[in-house]
PQR file with spaces between the fields and no chain letter, atoms N, CA, C, O and H, PARSE charges and radii, in Angstrom:
ATOM       1  N    MET     1       0.844   -1.170    0.000 -0.4000 1.5000
ATOM       2  CA   MET     1       0.000    0.000    0.000 -0.0000 2.0000
ATOM       3  C    MET     1       0.890    1.233    0.000  0.5500 1.7000
ATOM       4  O    MET     1       1.602    1.473    0.975 -0.5500 1.4000
ATOM       5  N    ALA     2       0.866    2.006   -1.050 -0.4000 1.5000
ATOM       6  CA   ALA     2       1.722    3.172   -1.195 -0.0000 2.0000
ATOM       7  C    ALA     2       0.966    4.451   -0.843  0.5500 1.7000
ATOM       8  O    ALA     2      -0.260    4.492   -0.944 -0.5500 1.4000
ATOM       9  H    ALA     2       0.287    1.812   -1.841  0.4000 1.0000
ATOM      10  N    PRO     3       1.681    5.483   -0.435 -0.5600 1.5000
ATOM      11  CA   PRO     3       1.042    6.777   -0.193  0.2800 2.0000
ATOM      12  C    PRO     3       0.325    7.264   -1.445  0.5500 1.7000
ATOM      13  O    PRO     3       0.839    7.124   -2.555 -0.5500 1.4000
ATOM      14  N    THR     4      -0.838    7.825   -1.270 -0.4000 1.5000
ATOM      15  CA   THR     4      -1.732    8.153   -2.380 -0.0000 2.0000
ATOM      16  C    THR     4      -1.155    9.143   -3.378  0.5500 1.7000
ATOM      17  O    THR     4      -1.115    8.849   -4.572 -0.5500 1.4000
ATOM      18  H    THR     4      -1.255    7.939   -0.368  0.4000 1.0000
ATOM      19  N    ARG     5      -0.711   10.294   -2.931 -0.4000 1.5000
ATOM      20  CA   ARG     5      -0.253   11.321   -3.872 -0.0000 2.0000
ATOM      21  C    ARG     5       0.973   10.868   -4.644  0.5500 1.7000
ATOM      22  O    ARG     5       1.068   11.097   -5.850 -0.5500 1.4000
ATOM      23  H    ARG     5      -0.743   10.534   -1.960  0.4000 1.0000
ATOM      24  N    ALA     6       1.912   10.227   -3.960 -0.4000 1.5000
ATOM      25  CA   ALA     6       3.133    9.790   -4.637 -0.0000 2.0000
ATOM      26  C    ALA     6       2.843    8.713   -5.668  0.5500 1.7000
ATOM      27  O    ALA     6       3.523    8.633   -6.690 -0.5500 1.4000
ATOM      28  H    ALA     6       1.835   10.041   -2.981  0.4000 1.0000
ATOM      29  N    SER     7       1.840    7.885   -5.409 -0.4000 1.5000
ATOM      30  CA   SER     7       1.526    6.813   -6.350 -0.0000 2.0000
ATOM      31  C    SER     7       0.642    7.279   -7.498  0.5500 1.7000
ATOM      32  O    SER     7       0.404    6.523   -8.440 -0.5500 1.4000
ATOM      33  H    SER     7       1.287    7.951   -4.578  0.4000 1.0000
ATOM      34  N    HIS     8       0.158    8.501   -7.433 -0.4000 1.5000
ATOM      35  CA   HIS     8      -0.715    9.032   -8.489 -0.0000 2.0000
ATOM      36  C    HIS     8      -0.007   10.072   -9.351  0.5500 1.7000
ATOM      37  O    HIS     8      -0.611   11.050   -9.792 -0.5500 1.4000
ATOM      38  H    HIS     8       0.351    9.115   -6.667  0.4000 1.0000
ATOM      39  N    ARG     9       1.266    9.847   -9.580 -0.4000 1.5000
ATOM      40  CA   ARG     9       2.039   10.667  -10.520 -0.0000 2.0000
ATOM      41  C    ARG     9       2.265   12.112  -10.057  0.5500 1.7000
ATOM      42  O    ARG     9       2.514   12.983  -10.891 -0.5500 1.4000
ATOM      43  H    ARG     9       1.757    9.052   -9.222  0.4000 1.0000
ATOM      44  N    ASP    10       2.185   12.382   -8.770 -0.4000 1.5000
ATOM      45  CA   ASP    10       2.524   13.708   -8.255 -0.0000 2.0000
ATOM      46  C    ASP    10       4.038   13.730   -8.065  0.5500 1.7000
ATOM      47  O    ASP    10       4.561   13.140   -7.119 -0.5500 1.4000
ATOM      48  H    ASP    10       1.982   11.675   -8.093  0.4000 1.0000
ATOM      49  N    GLY    11       4.735   14.413   -8.966 -0.4000 1.5000
ATOM      50  CA   GLY    11       6.188   14.408   -8.968 -0.0000 2.0000
ATOM      51  C    GLY    11       6.810   14.919   -7.684  0.5500 1.7000
ATOM      52  O    GLY    11       7.804   14.366   -7.215 -0.5500 1.4000
ATOM      53  H    GLY    11       4.310   14.893   -9.734  0.4000 1.0000
ATOM      54  N    ILE    12       6.242   15.962   -7.113 -0.4000 1.5000
ATOM      55  CA   ILE    12       6.784   16.530   -5.874 -0.0000 2.0000
ATOM      56  C    ILE    12       6.607   15.546   -4.727  0.5500 1.7000
ATOM      57  O    ILE    12       7.523   15.359   -3.926 -0.5500 1.4000
ATOM      58  H    ILE    12       5.434   16.411   -7.494  0.4000 1.0000
ATOM      59  N    ALA    13       5.447   14.919   -4.638 -0.4000 1.5000
ATOM      60  CA   ALA    13       5.208   13.937   -3.573 -0.0000 2.0000
ATOM      61  C    ALA    13       6.145   12.743   -3.732  0.5500 1.7000
ATOM      62  O    ALA    13       6.677   12.241   -2.742 -0.5500 1.4000
ATOM      63  H    ALA    13       4.703   15.071   -5.288  0.4000 1.0000
ATOM      64  N    ARG    14       6.352   12.288   -4.954 -0.4000 1.5000
ATOM      65  CA   ARG    14       7.262   11.159   -5.208 -0.0000 2.0000
ATOM      66  C    ARG    14       8.690   11.515   -4.825  0.5500 1.7000
ATOM      67  O    ARG    14       9.363   10.743   -4.143 -0.5500 1.4000
ATOM      68  H    ARG    14       5.921   12.696   -5.759  0.4000 1.0000
ATOM      69  N    ASP    15       9.155   12.685   -5.263 -0.4000 1.5000
ATOM      70  CA   ASP    15      10.519   13.114   -4.935 -0.0000 2.0000
ATOM      71  C    ASP    15      10.707   13.281   -3.434  0.5500 1.7000
ATOM      72  O    ASP    15      11.762   12.945   -2.896 -0.5500 1.4000
ATOM      73  H    ASP    15       8.608   13.312   -5.817  0.4000 1.0000
ATOM      74  N    THR    16       9.694   13.796   -2.764 -0.4000 1.5000
ATOM      75  CA   THR    16       9.760   13.978   -1.317 -0.0000 2.0000
ATOM      76  C    THR    16       9.852   12.635   -0.614  0.5500 1.7000
ATOM      77  O    THR    16      10.641   12.472    0.317 -0.5500 1.4000
ATOM      78  H    THR    16       8.837   14.069   -3.201  0.4000 1.0000
ATOM      79  N    LEU    17       9.064   11.690   -1.045 -0.4000 1.5000
ATOM      80  CA   LEU    17       9.083   10.352   -0.444 -0.0000 2.0000
ATOM      81  C    LEU    17      10.434    9.672   -0.661  0.5500 1.7000
ATOM      82  O    LEU    17      10.974    9.065    0.264 -0.5500 1.4000
ATOM      83  H    LEU    17       8.423   11.823   -1.801  0.4000 1.0000
ATOM      84  N    LEU    18      10.978    9.765   -1.859 -0.4000 1.5000
ATOM      85  CA   LEU    18      12.274    9.158   -2.139 -0.0000 2.0000
ATOM      86  C    LEU    18      13.390    9.865   -1.360  0.5500 1.7000
ATOM      87  O    LEU    18      14.336    9.215   -0.914 -0.5500 1.4000
ATOM      88  H    LEU    18      10.539   10.258   -2.610  0.4000 1.0000
ATOM      89  N    ARG    19      13.290   11.171   -1.196 -0.4000 1.5000
ATOM      90  CA   ARG    19      14.270   11.908   -0.391 -0.0000 2.0000
ATOM      91  C    ARG    19      14.187   11.476    1.068  0.5500 1.7000
ATOM      92  O    ARG    19      15.212   11.305    1.728 -0.5500 1.4000
ATOM      93  H    ARG    19      12.522   11.698   -1.559  0.4000 1.0000
ATOM      94  N    PHE    20      12.961   11.299    1.572 -0.4000 1.5000
ATOM      95  CA   PHE    20      12.774   10.835    2.951 -0.0000 2.0000
ATOM      96  C    PHE    20      13.465    9.487    3.167  0.5500 1.7000
ATOM      97  O    PHE    20      14.143    9.293    4.175 -0.5500 1.4000
ATOM      98  H    PHE    20      12.129   11.438    1.035  0.4000 1.0000
ATOM      99  N    LEU    21      13.295    8.562    2.228 -0.4000 1.5000
ATOM     100  CA   LEU    21      13.905    7.243    2.367 -0.0000 2.0000
ATOM     101  C    LEU    21      15.430    7.326    2.289  0.5500 1.7000
ATOM     102  O    LEU    21      16.120    6.558    2.961 -0.5500 1.4000
ATOM     103  H    LEU    21      12.743    8.720    1.409  0.4000 1.0000
ATOM     104  N    LYS    22      15.961    8.230    1.492 -0.4000 1.5000
ATOM     105  CA   LYS    22      17.410    8.426    1.426 -0.0000 2.0000
ATOM     106  C    LYS    22      17.923    8.961    2.760  0.5500 1.7000
ATOM     107  O    LYS    22      18.940    8.484    3.263 -0.5500 1.4000
ATOM     108  H    LYS    22      15.401    8.854    0.946  0.4000 1.0000
ATOM     109  N    ILE    23      17.237    9.939    3.337 -0.4000 1.5000
ATOM     110  CA   ILE    23      17.627   10.492    4.633 -0.0000 2.0000
ATOM     111  C    ILE    23      17.504    9.428    5.717  0.5500 1.7000
ATOM     112  O    ILE    23      18.352    9.349    6.606 -0.5500 1.4000
ATOM     113  H    ILE    23      16.410   10.326    2.928  0.4000 1.0000
ATOM     114  N    LEU    24      16.463    8.615    5.654 -0.4000 1.5000
ATOM     115  CA   LEU    24      16.303    7.513    6.606 -0.0000 2.0000
ATOM     116  C    LEU    24      17.486    6.554    6.509  0.5500 1.7000
ATOM     117  O    LEU    24      17.970    6.065    7.530 -0.5500 1.4000
ATOM     118  H    LEU    24      15.774    8.680    4.932  0.4000 1.0000
ATOM     119  N    GLY    25      17.948    6.285    5.307 -0.4000 1.5000
ATOM     120  CA   GLY    25      19.121    5.441    5.116 -0.0000 2.0000
ATOM     121  C    GLY    25      20.372    6.063    5.724  0.5500 1.7000
ATOM     122  O    GLY    25      21.166    5.371    6.360 -0.5500 1.4000
ATOM     123  H    GLY    25      17.554    6.682    4.478  0.4000 1.0000
ATOM     124  N    ASP    26      20.550    7.375    5.528 -0.4000 1.5000
ATOM     125  CA   ASP    26      21.690    8.085    6.122 -0.0000 2.0000
ATOM     126  C    ASP    26      21.682    7.965    7.639  0.5500 1.7000
ATOM     127  O    ASP    26      22.680    7.582    8.249 -0.5500 1.4000
ATOM     128  H    ASP    26      19.904    7.937    5.011  0.4000 1.0000
ATOM     129  N    VAL    27      20.551    8.295    8.234 -0.4000 1.5000
ATOM     130  CA   VAL    27      20.436    8.298    9.698 -0.0000 2.0000
ATOM     131  C    VAL    27      20.541    6.882   10.260  0.5500 1.7000
ATOM     132  O    VAL    27      21.183    6.670   11.290 -0.5500 1.4000
ATOM     133  H    VAL    27      19.740    8.606    7.738  0.4000 1.0000
ATOM     134  N    SER    28      19.926    5.927    9.602 -0.4000 1.5000
ATOM     135  CA   SER    28      19.986    4.538   10.070 -0.0000 2.0000
ATOM     136  C    SER    28      21.409    4.000   10.007  0.5500 1.7000
ATOM     137  O    SER    28      21.847    3.298   10.919 -0.5500 1.4000
ATOM     138  H    SER    28      19.405    6.099    8.766  0.4000 1.0000
ATOM     139  N    GLY    29      22.129    4.320    8.949 -0.4000 1.5000
ATOM     140  CA   GLY    29      23.516    3.889    8.830 -0.0000 2.0000
ATOM     141  C    GLY    29      24.395    4.513    9.901  0.5500 1.7000
ATOM     142  O    GLY    29      25.258    3.847   10.473 -0.5500 1.4000
ATOM     143  H    GLY    29      21.773    4.891    8.208  0.4000 1.0000
ATOM     144  N    ASP    30      24.169    5.804   10.171 -0.4000 1.5000
ATOM     145  CA   ASP    30      24.922    6.471   11.242 -0.0000 2.0000
ATOM     146  C    ASP    30      24.633    5.824   12.589  0.5500 1.7000
ATOM     147  O    ASP    30      25.545    5.587   13.380 -0.5500 1.4000
ATOM     148  H    ASP    30      23.468    6.344    9.706  0.4000 1.0000
ATOM     149  N    ALA    31      23.362    5.539   12.845 -0.4000 1.5000
ATOM     150  CA   ALA    31      22.977    4.921   14.121 -0.0000 2.0000
ATOM     151  C    ALA    31      23.582    3.530   14.252  0.5500 1.7000
ATOM     152  O    ALA    31      23.998    3.138   15.343 -0.5500 1.4000
ATOM     153  H    ALA    31      22.621    5.731   12.202  0.4000 1.0000
ATOM     154  N    ALA    32      23.636    2.784   13.161 -0.4000 1.5000
ATOM     155  CA   ALA    32      24.228    1.445   13.203 -0.0000 2.0000
ATOM     156  C    ALA    32      25.710    1.529   13.568  0.5500 1.7000
ATOM     157  O    ALA    32      26.212    0.699   14.326 -0.5500 1.4000
ATOM     158  H    ALA    32      23.298    3.102   12.276  0.4000 1.0000
ATOM     159  N    LEU    33      26.404    2.519   13.036 -0.4000 1.5000
ATOM     160  CA   LEU    33      27.820    2.694   13.371 -0.0000 2.0000
ATOM     161  C    LEU    33      28.003    3.124   14.818  0.5500 1.7000
ATOM     162  O    LEU    33      28.857    2.587   15.524 -0.5500 1.4000
ATOM     163  H    LEU    33      25.996    3.193   12.420  0.4000 1.0000
ATOM     164  N    VAL    34      27.214    4.084   15.260 -0.4000 1.5000
ATOM     165  CA   VAL    34      27.332    4.599   16.625 -0.0000 2.0000
ATOM     166  C    VAL    34      27.024    3.511   17.647  0.5500 1.7000
ATOM     167  O    VAL    34      27.702    3.405   18.670 -0.5500 1.4000
ATOM     168  H    VAL    34      26.520    4.521   14.687  0.4000 1.0000
ATOM     169  N    MET    35      26.015    2.714   17.375 -0.4000 1.5000
ATOM     170  CA   MET    35      25.602    1.664   18.307 -0.0000 2.0000
ATOM     171  C    MET    35      26.425    0.381   18.172  0.5500 1.7000
ATOM     172  O    MET    35      26.293   -0.532   18.987 -0.5500 1.4000
ATOM     173  H    MET    35      25.464    2.800   16.544  0.4000 1.0000
ATOM     174  N    GLY    36      27.269    0.315   17.148 -0.4000 1.5000
ATOM     175  CA   GLY    36      28.094   -0.871   16.948 -0.0000 2.0000
ATOM     176  C    GLY    36      27.294   -2.090   16.528  0.5500 1.7000
ATOM     177  O    GLY    36      27.577   -3.202   16.974 -0.5500 1.4000
ATOM     178  H    GLY    36      27.376    1.057   16.486  0.4000 1.0000
ATOM     179  N    ALA    37      26.303   -1.896   15.681 -0.4000 1.5000
ATOM     180  CA   ALA    37      25.442   -3.000   15.242 -0.0000 2.0000
ATOM     181  C    ALA    37      26.266   -4.077   14.537  0.5500 1.7000
ATOM     182  O    ALA    37      27.066   -3.781   13.649 -0.5500 1.4000
ATOM     183  H    ALA    37      26.072   -0.993   15.319  0.4000 1.0000
ATOM     184  N    ARG    38      26.062   -5.317   14.942 -0.4000 1.5000
ATOM     185  CA   ARG    38      26.793   -6.435   14.352 -0.0000 2.0000
ATOM     186  C    ARG    38      25.862   -7.484   13.762  0.5500 1.7000
ATOM     187  O    ARG    38      26.240   -8.175   12.816 -0.5500 1.4000
ATOM     188  H    ARG    38      25.412   -5.557   15.664  0.4000 1.0000
ATOM     189  N    GLY    39      24.664   -7.619   14.294 -0.4000 1.5000
ATOM     190  CA   GLY    39      23.768   -8.677   13.875 -0.0000 2.0000
ATOM     191  C    GLY    39      22.618   -8.209   13.015  0.5500 1.7000
ATOM     192  O    GLY    39      21.708   -8.986   12.727 -0.5500 1.4000
ATOM     193  H    GLY    39      24.357   -7.058   15.062  0.4000 1.0000
ATOM     194  N    GLY    40      22.638   -6.957   12.598 -0.4000 1.5000
ATOM     195  CA   GLY    40      21.567   -6.438   11.768 -0.0000 2.0000
ATOM     196  C    GLY    40      20.936   -5.204   12.366  0.5500 1.7000
ATOM     197  O    GLY    40      21.273   -4.790   13.475 -0.5500 1.4000
ATOM     198  H    GLY    40      23.377   -6.326   12.831  0.4000 1.0000
ATOM     199  N    VAL    41      20.034   -4.631   11.634 -0.4000 1.5000
ATOM     200  CA   VAL    41      19.329   -3.417   12.047 -0.0000 2.0000
ATOM     201  C    VAL    41      17.850   -3.636   11.794  0.5500 1.7000
ATOM     202  O    VAL    41      17.458   -4.096   10.722 -0.5500 1.4000
ATOM     203  H    VAL    41      19.761   -4.968   10.733  0.4000 1.0000
ATOM     204  N    TYR    42      17.039   -3.309   12.771 -0.4000 1.5000
ATOM     205  CA   TYR    42      15.584   -3.391   12.631 -0.0000 2.0000
ATOM     206  C    TYR    42      15.027   -1.992   12.456  0.5500 1.7000
ATOM     207  O    TYR    42      15.317   -1.099   13.253 -0.5500 1.4000
ATOM     208  H    TYR    42      17.357   -2.935   13.642  0.4000 1.0000
ATOM     209  N    LEU    43      14.232   -1.797   11.424 -0.4000 1.5000
ATOM     210  CA   LEU    43      13.501   -0.552   11.232 -0.0000 2.0000
ATOM     211  C    LEU    43      12.057   -0.825   11.593  0.5500 1.7000
ATOM     212  O    LEU    43      11.448   -1.763   11.078 -0.5500 1.4000
ATOM     213  H    LEU    43      13.996   -2.522   10.777  0.4000 1.0000
ATOM     214  N    CYS    44      11.515   -0.019   12.466 -0.4000 1.5000
ATOM     215  CA   CYS    44      10.135   -0.259   12.873 -0.0000 2.0000
ATOM     216  C    CYS    44       9.402    1.069   12.999  0.5500 1.7000
ATOM     217  O    CYS    44      10.009    2.139   13.032 -0.5500 1.4000
ATOM     218  H    CYS    44      12.010    0.743   12.884  0.4000 1.0000
ATOM     219  N    GLY    45       8.126    0.969   13.066 -0.4000 1.5000
ATOM     220  CA   GLY    45       7.282    2.148   13.169 -0.0000 2.0000
ATOM     221  C    GLY    45       6.079    2.005   12.263  0.5500 1.7000
ATOM     222  O    GLY    45       6.053    1.150   11.378 -0.5500 1.4000
ATOM     223  H    GLY    45       7.633    0.099   13.040  0.4000 1.0000
ATOM     224  N    GLY    46       5.107    2.823   12.483 -0.4000 1.5000
ATOM     225  CA   GLY    46       3.849    2.711   11.763 -0.0000 2.0000
ATOM     226  C    GLY    46       3.896    3.084   10.300  0.5500 1.7000
ATOM     227  O    GLY    46       3.092    2.586    9.511 -0.5500 1.4000
ATOM     228  H    GLY    46       5.128    3.517   13.203  0.4000 1.0000
ATOM     229  N    ILE    47       4.833    3.962    9.912 -0.4000 1.5000
ATOM     230  CA   ILE    47       4.847    4.415    8.523 -0.0000 2.0000
ATOM     231  C    ILE    47       5.608    3.459    7.604  0.5500 1.7000
ATOM     232  O    ILE    47       5.298    3.374    6.416 -0.5500 1.4000
ATOM     233  H    ILE    47       5.486    4.366   10.553  0.4000 1.0000
ATOM     234  N    LEU    48       6.581    2.751    8.125 -0.4000 1.5000
ATOM     235  CA   LEU    48       7.434    1.921    7.264 -0.0000 2.0000
ATOM     236  C    LEU    48       6.691    0.835    6.484  0.5500 1.7000
ATOM     237  O    LEU    48       7.015    0.626    5.315 -0.5500 1.4000
ATOM     238  H    LEU    48       6.833    2.819    9.091  0.4000 1.0000
ATOM     239  N    PRO    49       5.723    0.139    7.060 -0.5600 1.5000
ATOM     240  CA   PRO    49       5.008   -0.850    6.241  0.2800 2.0000
ATOM     241  C    PRO    49       4.314   -0.236    5.020  0.5500 1.7000
ATOM     242  O    PRO    49       4.132   -0.913    4.007 -0.5500 1.4000
ATOM     243  N    ARG    50       3.934    1.018    5.109 -0.4000 1.5000
ATOM     244  CA   ARG    50       3.285    1.678    3.974 -0.0000 2.0000
ATOM     245  C    ARG    50       4.279    2.077    2.894  0.5500 1.7000
ATOM     246  O    ARG    50       3.886    2.394    1.771 -0.5500 1.4000
ATOM     247  H    ARG    50       4.082    1.567    5.931  0.4000 1.0000
ATOM     248  N    LEU    51       5.575    2.063    3.232 -0.4000 1.5000
ATOM     249  CA   LEU    51       6.590    2.506    2.281 -0.0000 2.0000
ATOM     250  C    LEU    51       7.389    1.363    1.668  0.5500 1.7000
ATOM     251  O    LEU    51       8.304    1.609    0.882 -0.5500 1.4000
ATOM     252  H    LEU    51       5.894    1.806    4.144  0.4000 1.0000
ATOM     253  N    LEU    52       7.066    0.136    2.005 -0.4000 1.5000
ATOM     254  CA   LEU    52       7.853   -1.009    1.534 -0.0000 2.0000
ATOM     255  C    LEU    52       7.983   -1.068    0.022  0.5500 1.7000
ATOM     256  O    LEU    52       9.043   -1.432   -0.486 -0.5500 1.4000
ATOM     257  H    LEU    52       6.323   -0.064    2.643  0.4000 1.0000
ATOM     258  N    ASP    53       6.944   -0.724   -0.698 -0.4000 1.5000
ATOM     259  CA   ASP    53       6.992   -0.766   -2.165 -0.0000 2.0000
ATOM     260  C    ASP    53       7.962    0.259   -2.742  0.5500 1.7000
ATOM     261  O    ASP    53       8.393    0.124   -3.887 -0.5500 1.4000
ATOM     262  H    ASP    53       6.083   -0.428   -0.285  0.4000 1.0000
ATOM     263  N    TRP    54       8.308    1.279   -1.966 -0.4000 1.5000
ATOM     264  CA   TRP    54       9.173    2.358   -2.440 -0.0000 2.0000
ATOM     265  C    TRP    54      10.659    2.098   -2.184  0.5500 1.7000
ATOM     266  O    TRP    54      11.508    2.737   -2.807 -0.5500 1.4000
ATOM     267  H    TRP    54       7.957    1.388   -1.036  0.4000 1.0000
ATOM     268  N    PHE    55      10.986    1.176   -1.282 -0.4000 1.5000
ATOM     269  CA   PHE    55      12.390    0.935   -0.953 -0.0000 2.0000
ATOM     270  C    PHE    55      13.233    0.530   -2.162  0.5500 1.7000
ATOM     271  O    PHE    55      14.338    1.052   -2.312 -0.5500 1.4000
ATOM     272  H    PHE    55      10.297    0.657   -0.776  0.4000 1.0000
ATOM     273  N    PRO    56      12.770   -0.374   -3.036 -0.5600 1.5000
ATOM     274  CA   PRO    56      13.617   -0.788   -4.166  0.2800 2.0000
ATOM     275  C    PRO    56      14.008    0.362   -5.103  0.5500 1.7000
ATOM     276  O    PRO    56      15.091    0.332   -5.686 -0.5500 1.4000
ATOM     277  N    GLN    57      13.159    1.355   -5.253 -0.4000 1.5000
ATOM     278  CA   GLN    57      13.479    2.454   -6.157 -0.0000 2.0000
ATOM     279  C    GLN    57      14.123    3.639   -5.443  0.5500 1.7000
ATOM     280  O    GLN    57      14.447    4.643   -6.077 -0.5500 1.4000
ATOM     281  H    GLN    57      12.279    1.379   -4.779  0.4000 1.0000
ATOM     282  N    SER    58      14.308    3.529   -4.142 -0.4000 1.5000
ATOM     283  CA   SER    58      14.926    4.614   -3.382 -0.0000 2.0000
ATOM     284  C    SER    58      16.429    4.401   -3.266  0.5500 1.7000
ATOM     285  O    SER    58      16.956    3.379   -3.708 -0.5500 1.4000
ATOM     286  H    SER    58      14.045    2.713   -3.627  0.4000 1.0000
ATOM     287  N    ARG    59      17.109    5.360   -2.676 -0.4000 1.5000
ATOM     288  CA   ARG    59      18.551    5.277   -2.441 -0.0000 2.0000
ATOM     289  C    ARG    59      18.842    4.901   -0.993  0.5500 1.7000
ATOM     290  O    ARG    59      19.906    5.232   -0.470 -0.5500 1.4000
ATOM     291  H    ARG    59      16.682    6.190   -2.317  0.4000 1.0000
ATOM     292  N    PHE    60      17.910    4.214   -0.343 -0.4000 1.5000
ATOM     293  CA   PHE    60      18.063    3.851    1.061 -0.0000 2.0000
ATOM     294  C    PHE    60      19.323    3.025    1.288  0.5500 1.7000
ATOM     295  O    PHE    60      20.157    3.394    2.115 -0.5500 1.4000
ATOM     296  H    PHE    60      17.046    3.944   -0.768  0.4000 1.0000
ATOM     297  N    VAL    61      19.477    1.923    0.575 -0.4000 1.5000
ATOM     298  CA   VAL    61      20.616    1.011    0.791 -0.0000 2.0000
ATOM     299  C    VAL    61      21.927    1.735    0.489  0.5500 1.7000
ATOM     300  O    VAL    61      22.894    1.597    1.238 -0.5500 1.4000
ATOM     301  H    VAL    61      18.800    1.624   -0.097  0.4000 1.0000
ATOM     302  N    GLU    62      21.968    2.487   -0.576 -0.4000 1.5000
ATOM     303  CA   GLU    62      23.171    3.253   -0.929 -0.0000 2.0000
ATOM     304  C    GLU    62      23.545    4.212    0.197  0.5500 1.7000
ATOM     305  O    GLU    62      24.712    4.296    0.578 -0.5500 1.4000
ATOM     306  H    GLU    62      21.183    2.600   -1.184  0.4000 1.0000
ATOM     307  N    ALA    63      22.569    4.928    0.725 -0.4000 1.5000
ATOM     308  CA   ALA    63      22.826    5.876    1.806 -0.0000 2.0000
ATOM     309  C    ALA    63      23.211    5.163    3.093  0.5500 1.7000
ATOM     310  O    ALA    63      24.064    5.648    3.837 -0.5500 1.4000
ATOM     311  H    ALA    63      21.621    4.860    0.415  0.4000 1.0000
ATOM     312  N    PHE    64      22.596    4.023    3.364 -0.4000 1.5000
ATOM     313  CA   PHE    64      22.873    3.254    4.578 -0.0000 2.0000
ATOM     314  C    PHE    64      24.321    2.764    4.580  0.5500 1.7000
ATOM     315  O    PHE    64      24.980    2.776    5.620 -0.5500 1.4000
ATOM     316  H    PHE    64      21.904    3.629    2.759  0.4000 1.0000
ATOM     317  N    THR    65      24.815    2.335    3.427 -0.4000 1.5000
ATOM     318  CA   THR    65      26.134    1.724    3.366 -0.0000 2.0000
ATOM     319  C    THR    65      27.263    2.693    3.030  0.5500 1.7000
ATOM     320  O    THR    65      28.432    2.325    3.152 -0.5500 1.4000
ATOM     321  H    THR    65      24.280    2.326    2.582  0.4000 1.0000
ATOM     322  N    ALA    66      26.958    3.900    2.617 -0.4000 1.5000
ATOM     323  CA   ALA    66      27.990    4.866    2.212 -0.0000 2.0000
ATOM     324  C    ALA    66      28.548    5.605    3.423  0.5500 1.7000
ATOM     325  O    ALA    66      28.305    6.799    3.598 -0.5500 1.4000
ATOM     326  H    ALA    66      26.009    4.199    2.518  0.4000 1.0000
ATOM     327  N    LYS    67      29.295    4.889    4.254 -0.4000 1.5000
ATOM     328  CA   LYS    67      29.797    5.477    5.492 -0.0000 2.0000
ATOM     329  C    LYS    67      31.309    5.495    5.572  0.5500 1.7000
ATOM     330  O    LYS    67      31.852    5.937    6.584 -0.5500 1.4000
ATOM     331  H    LYS    67      29.493    3.919    4.112  0.4000 1.0000
ATOM     332  N    GLY    68      31.997    5.044    4.571 -0.4000 1.5000
ATOM     333  CA   GLY    68      33.457    5.065    4.588 -0.0000 2.0000
ATOM     334  C    GLY    68      34.026    3.943    5.442  0.5500 1.7000
ATOM     335  O    GLY    68      33.310    3.074    5.938 -0.5500 1.4000
ATOM     336  H    GLY    68      31.555    4.685    3.748  0.4000 1.0000
ATOM     337  N    ALA    69      35.332    4.000    5.592 -0.4000 1.5000
ATOM     338  CA   ALA    69      36.022    2.947    6.353 -0.0000 2.0000
ATOM     339  C    ALA    69      36.043    3.254    7.840  0.5500 1.7000
ATOM     340  O    ALA    69      36.583    2.473    8.623 -0.5500 1.4000
ATOM     341  H    ALA    69      35.914    4.706    5.190  0.4000 1.0000
């Protein structure tokens, strides 16, 4: 189930949603480093299940892993 405006060809809503997922990847990756995550990272909350269809086309994974050595 995707957010309505972004799924109905609203370019600004789509870009905003993809930017949000990129920022989420940045922050999640930083938190994983700070907390010393070794066994994985859990993302939870009420909004994330609604955004699952958007993860493959977002830059979440790229942002999560782009943390340097």
